[in-house]
C-alpha positions as CSV (number, residue, x, y, z in Angstrom):
1,M,42.5,52.7,99.7
2,C,39.6,55.0,99.1
3,I,39.9,58.5,97.7
4,A,39.1,60.2,101.1
5,S,41.8,58.3,103.0
6,R,44.4,59.1,100.2
7,R,43.4,62.8,100.5
8,E,43.9,62.8,104.2
9,S,47.2,61.0,103.9
10,A,48.4,63.6,101.3
11,R,47.3,66.5,103.6
12,A,49.2,65.0,106.5
13,R,52.3,64.6,104.4
14,I,52.0,68.2,103.2
15,E,51.9,69.4,106.8
16,E,55.0,67.4,107.7
17,L,56.9,68.9,104.8
18,K,55.8,72.4,105.8
19,H,57.0,71.8,109.3
20,A,60.3,70.5,108.0
21,I,60.8,73.6,105.8
22,Q,60.1,75.9,108.7
23,Q,62.6,74.1,110.8
24,E,65.3,74.4,108.1
25,K,64.5,78.1,107.7
26,S,64.8,78.7,111.4
27,R,68.1,76.9,111.5
28,V,69.6,78.9,108.6
29,N,68.3,82.3,109.9
30,S,69.6,81.6,113.5
31,S,73.0,80.7,112.3
32,D,75.7,83.3,113.2
33,S,78.2,82.0,110.6
34,C,78.4,82.9,106.9
35,L,80.4,81.7,104.0
36,F,83.3,84.0,104.7
37,D,83.5,82.8,108.4
38,A,83.6,79.1,107.4
39,D,86.8,77.2,107.8
40,L,87.5,76.3,104.1
41,N,90.9,74.7,104.9
42,L,92.5,76.6,102.0
43,H,96.2,76.6,101.3
44,P,98.1,79.8,102.0
45,L,98.7,82.1,99.1
46,M,102.1,82.9,97.6
47,P,103.9,86.2,98.4
48,Q,103.6,89.3,96.3
49,P,104.2,88.3,92.7
50,K,107.1,89.8,90.8
51,V,107.5,90.7,87.1
52,R,108.8,87.7,85.2
53,R,108.7,88.8,81.6
54,Q,108.1,91.9,79.6
55,L,107.1,91.8,76.0
56,K,108.3,94.9,74.1
57,G,107.8,95.7,70.5
58,H,104.7,97.9,70.1
59,F,105.0,101.6,69.5
60,G,101.5,102.5,70.5
61,K,98.8,101.8,73.0
62,V,98.4,98.1,73.6
63,Y,94.6,97.8,73.8
64,A,94.0,94.1,73.9
65,T,95.7,90.7,74.5
66,H,94.6,87.1,74.6
67,F,96.4,83.8,75.2
68,A,96.3,80.8,72.9
69,G,95.0,77.4,74.1
70,N,98.5,76.1,74.5
71,S,99.2,78.6,77.4
72,R,102.4,79.6,75.6
73,D,101.5,81.8,72.7
74,L,99.6,85.0,73.0
75,I,98.4,87.8,70.7
76,S,98.5,91.6,71.3
77,A,96.7,94.3,69.4
78,S,98.1,97.8,69.4
79,Q,97.0,101.1,68.0
80,D,100.4,101.3,66.2
81,G,98.5,99.2,63.6
82,K,100.2,95.9,64.4
83,L,98.9,92.6,65.6
84,I,101.8,90.6,67.2
85,I,101.8,86.9,68.1
86,W,104.3,86.2,70.8
87,N,106.0,83.2,72.4
88,G,105.4,83.9,76.1
89,H,108.1,81.6,77.2
90,N,111.1,83.2,75.4
91,V,109.3,86.6,74.8
92,M,110.1,86.3,71.0
93,K,107.9,87.6,68.3
94,C,106.4,84.8,66.2
95,H,104.5,86.9,63.7
96,S,103.7,90.6,63.1
97,I,100.6,91.4,61.2
98,P,100.0,94.9,59.7
99,L,96.4,96.0,60.1
100,R,94.4,98.1,57.6
101,S,92.9,100.1,60.5
102,S,95.1,101.1,63.5
103,F,92.1,101.8,65.7
104,V,91.9,98.2,67.0
105,M,90.1,97.5,70.3
106,T,90.0,93.7,70.7
107,C,91.8,90.5,69.6
108,A,91.3,86.8,70.2
109,F,93.2,83.5,69.8
110,E,91.4,80.4,68.8
111,Q,91.8,78.0,71.7
112,S,91.6,74.4,70.4
113,R,94.3,74.3,67.7
114,S,95.6,77.9,67.9
115,E,95.3,78.2,64.1
116,F,93.2,81.4,63.9
117,V,93.5,84.9,65.4
118,A,90.9,87.7,65.1
119,C,90.8,91.5,65.8
120,G,88.4,94.4,65.4
121,G,87.8,98.0,66.4
122,L,86.5,101.3,65.0
123,D,86.3,99.8,61.5
124,N,83.2,97.9,62.7
125,L,84.7,94.7,61.2
126,C,86.0,91.4,62.7
127,S,89.1,90.5,60.7
128,I,90.3,86.9,60.9
129,Y,93.8,85.6,60.1
130,K,95.1,82.0,59.7
131,T,98.4,81.6,61.5
132,T,99.4,78.5,59.5
133,Q,99.1,80.0,56.0
134,P,102.2,81.2,54.2
135,Q,101.0,84.8,53.9
136,I,99.8,85.3,57.5
137,S,99.4,89.1,56.9
138,Q,96.7,88.4,54.3
139,V,93.3,88.5,56.0
140,L,91.3,85.3,55.7
141,C,87.9,86.9,56.0
142,E,86.2,90.0,57.3
143,L,82.9,89.7,59.0
144,A,80.7,92.8,58.5
145,W,77.3,93.3,60.2
146,H,77.7,95.6,63.2
147,D,76.8,99.3,63.0
148,G,79.2,100.3,65.8
149,Y,82.8,99.6,66.9
150,L,83.8,96.1,67.7
151,S,84.5,96.0,71.5
152,C,85.3,92.3,72.0
153,C,85.5,89.0,70.2
154,R,86.0,85.4,71.2
155,F,86.2,82.1,69.3
156,V,83.6,79.5,70.0
157,G,85.4,76.3,68.9
158,E,87.2,76.3,65.6
159,S,84.4,77.4,63.3
160,R,82.5,80.1,65.2
161,I,83.2,83.4,66.8
162,L,81.3,85.8,69.0
163,T,81.5,89.5,68.6
164,T,80.2,92.4,70.7
165,S,79.7,95.9,69.6
166,G,78.9,99.5,70.4
167,D,75.6,99.0,68.5
168,S,74.4,97.2,71.7
169,N,74.3,93.8,69.9
170,C,76.2,90.6,70.0
171,C,76.6,88.2,67.1
172,L,77.5,84.6,66.6
173,W,79.2,83.9,63.3
174,D,80.0,80.9,61.1
175,I,83.6,81.7,60.0
176,E,83.7,79.4,57.0
177,R,80.4,80.7,55.5
178,R,81.0,84.2,56.8
179,Q,77.4,84.4,58.0
180,V,75.6,85.5,61.1
181,L,74.1,82.5,62.9
182,A,72.4,84.4,65.7
183,T,72.1,87.9,67.1
184,F,71.6,88.8,70.7
185,T,69.9,92.2,71.2
186,D,68.6,92.6,74.7
187,H,71.2,95.2,75.9
188,T,70.2,98.8,75.7
189,A,73.7,100.3,75.4
190,D,77.2,99.5,74.2
191,V,78.2,95.8,74.9
192,M,81.8,96.0,76.1
193,S,82.8,92.5,76.9
194,V,82.0,88.8,76.4
195,G,83.1,85.8,78.5
196,L,82.8,82.1,77.5
197,S,82.2,79.2,79.8
198,K,85.0,76.6,79.3
199,H,82.7,73.8,80.4
200,N,79.8,74.6,78.1
201,L,80.7,76.6,74.9
202,E,77.0,77.3,74.3
203,L,76.9,79.6,77.4
204,F,78.4,83.0,77.5
205,A,78.0,86.2,79.5
206,T,78.1,89.9,78.3
207,G,78.7,93.1,80.1
208,S,77.3,96.4,78.9
209,C,77.2,100.2,79.4
210,D,73.6,99.8,80.5
211,A,75.1,98.5,83.9
212,T,73.8,95.0,83.4
213,A,75.4,91.6,82.8
214,K,73.5,88.9,80.9
215,L,73.8,85.2,80.6
216,W,73.1,83.8,77.1
217,D,72.7,80.4,75.4
218,T,73.8,80.4,71.8
219,R,70.9,78.2,70.9
220,V,68.3,80.7,72.2
221,S,68.9,84.1,70.8
222,T,65.5,85.6,71.5
223,C,66.2,86.5,75.1
224,P,68.9,86.1,77.7
225,L,68.7,83.2,80.2
226,L,69.3,85.6,83.1
227,S,70.0,89.3,83.6
228,Y,72.1,90.5,86.6
229,R,72.0,94.0,88.1
230,G,74.0,95.5,90.9
231,H,76.5,97.9,89.3
232,D,76.0,101.6,89.2
233,S,77.9,102.3,86.0
234,D,79.3,100.7,82.8
235,I,80.4,97.1,83.0
236,N,83.8,96.9,81.1
237,S,84.7,93.3,81.6
238,V,83.2,89.9,82.1
239,A,85.1,86.7,83.0
240,F,83.8,83.2,83.9
241,F,84.8,81.5,87.1
242,P,86.9,78.4,86.3
243,D,84.2,75.9,87.3
244,G,81.6,77.5,85.0
245,N,79.1,78.1,87.8
246,A,79.7,81.8,88.2
247,F,81.3,84.9,86.5
248,G,82.9,88.1,87.6
249,T,82.4,91.6,86.3
250,G,84.5,94.8,86.5
251,S,82.8,98.2,86.3
252,D,83.4,102.0,86.1
253,D,81.8,102.2,89.6
254,S,85.2,100.9,91.0
255,T,83.8,97.5,92.0
256,C,84.0,93.9,90.9
257,Q,81.2,91.6,91.6
258,L,80.9,87.8,91.6
259,F,77.6,86.5,90.3
260,D,76.6,82.9,90.9
261,I,74.5,81.4,88.1
262,R,72.8,78.8,90.3
263,C,71.4,81.2,92.9
264,R,71.0,84.0,90.3
265,M,72.5,86.7,92.4
266,C,75.7,88.5,93.5
267,V,77.5,86.4,96.1
268,N,80.5,88.7,96.6
269,K,81.4,92.3,95.9
270,F,85.0,93.6,95.9
271,K,85.7,97.3,96.7
272,S,88.4,99.3,98.3
273,E,88.3,102.8,99.7
274,K,91.6,103.6,98.1
275,I,90.3,102.7,94.6
276,V,88.3,105.6,93.1
277,C,88.9,104.9,89.4
278,G,87.2,102.7,87.0
279,I,88.0,99.0,86.5
280,T,88.9,98.3,83.0
281,S,89.2,94.5,83.1
282,A,88.7,91.5,85.4
283,S,90.0,87.9,85.3
284,F,90.2,84.9,87.6
285,S,93.3,82.9,88.5
286,H,93.6,79.4,87.1
287,S,92.2,77.9,90.4
288,G,89.6,80.7,90.9
289,R,91.0,81.6,94.3
290,L,92.0,85.1,93.1
291,L,90.1,87.8,91.2
292,F,92.4,90.3,89.5
293,A,91.3,93.7,88.2
294,G,93.1,96.2,86.0
295,M,92.6,99.8,86.8
296,D,92.7,103.3,85.4
297,D,95.2,104.2,88.2
298,F,98.0,102.2,86.4
299,N,97.8,99.4,89.0
300,C,96.4,95.9,89.2
301,Y,94.7,94.5,92.3
302,G,94.1,90.9,93.4
303,W,91.3,89.9,95.8
304,D,90.9,86.6,97.6
305,V,87.5,85.3,96.4
306,S,87.0,83.3,99.6
307,R,86.9,86.5,101.7
308,D,84.4,89.2,102.0
309,G,85.4,91.7,99.3
310,M,83.7,94.6,101.0
311,T,85.7,94.3,104.3
312,A,88.9,92.6,103.2
313,P,91.4,94.8,101.4
314,P,93.0,93.7,98.1
315,L,95.5,90.9,98.8
316,W,98.0,92.1,96.2
317,T,98.7,95.4,94.5
318,L,100.8,95.0,91.3
319,H,102.7,98.1,90.3
320,G,105.0,98.9,87.4
321,H,102.9,100.3,84.6
322,E,103.2,103.9,83.5
323,N,99.6,104.3,82.1
324,R,96.2,102.7,82.6
325,V,95.9,99.0,82.5
326,C,93.7,98.1,79.5
327,R,93.5,94.3,79.9
328,F,94.4,91.8,82.5
329,L,95.0,88.1,81.6
330,S,95.1,85.2,84.0
331,E,93.9,82.5,81.7
332,C,97.1,80.5,82.0
333,P,100.1,80.1,84.4
334,L,101.7,83.1,82.7
335,W,99.0,85.5,83.7
336,C,100.1,89.0,83.1
337,P,98.7,92.6,82.7
338,Y,99.2,94.8,79.7
339,H,99.1,98.6,79.7
340,A,98.5,101.4,77.4
């Protein structure tokens, strides 16, 4: 076939593809249905949840909690200067660790073997303890680099940990060598939260007081993979959707948003007229059907992710706390909120 005939054949094929694209666009634009109108054939949700267990033992503000990978143990950090490891099944204390600084703001449990716990706060340090050593109250190592308070930390496997700080930076550490492996510096204000993808530990998302959420790859620290805008105020919490293809955020603008990584945009926004306070934390249920949010009004709210969050009211309102809810956990079947 000569070059002229091949050119004409290619042009004809291009025109066919253009016509097919226009037809598909017309079909999508003329459709009256949307995702929230589709019949998803979902199972009905359970009735309003009830309080099953209460863990009592702190004498100050409980600022952070985190479940272990075994979905039984959990850790709580309080400004009474104690780090407590609990058995969530029988509500018994396993360990109580005295802290050198009582101004703690975050804690984390290593997920694979549950052998390490970490905490940090206004001391600008990430302190790591080994739960299997005889003297658990003795700090294993202290990671110092940040110039601001430590707002959040999460283990990445058994040997690394991510920290976020009020200095607007995020750090990836090698725990054994106590060295910074990478720094992530694209935010312009305090970084308040970090969320890890369970399907790919190299991916994580951060939320900041600059009202943006950013998606990062630990192997590329020079710039974020994606930046997401849409909130009008500080983003206090970031949590990955269970399938790893999306993440949710909670903000001081009284809204939660669901960002899809594949389409690089917000696909659902959750707001209620009766909620006028800031959202302190956000977390998904194990299946991803529900998005929970802890509030400054002492309540927790749960939205059905499959419904339009701007028109559908919160499915559940969880009462019972006597002060603001600092952190909401739903990373295991024993999901539960903690309060100040």
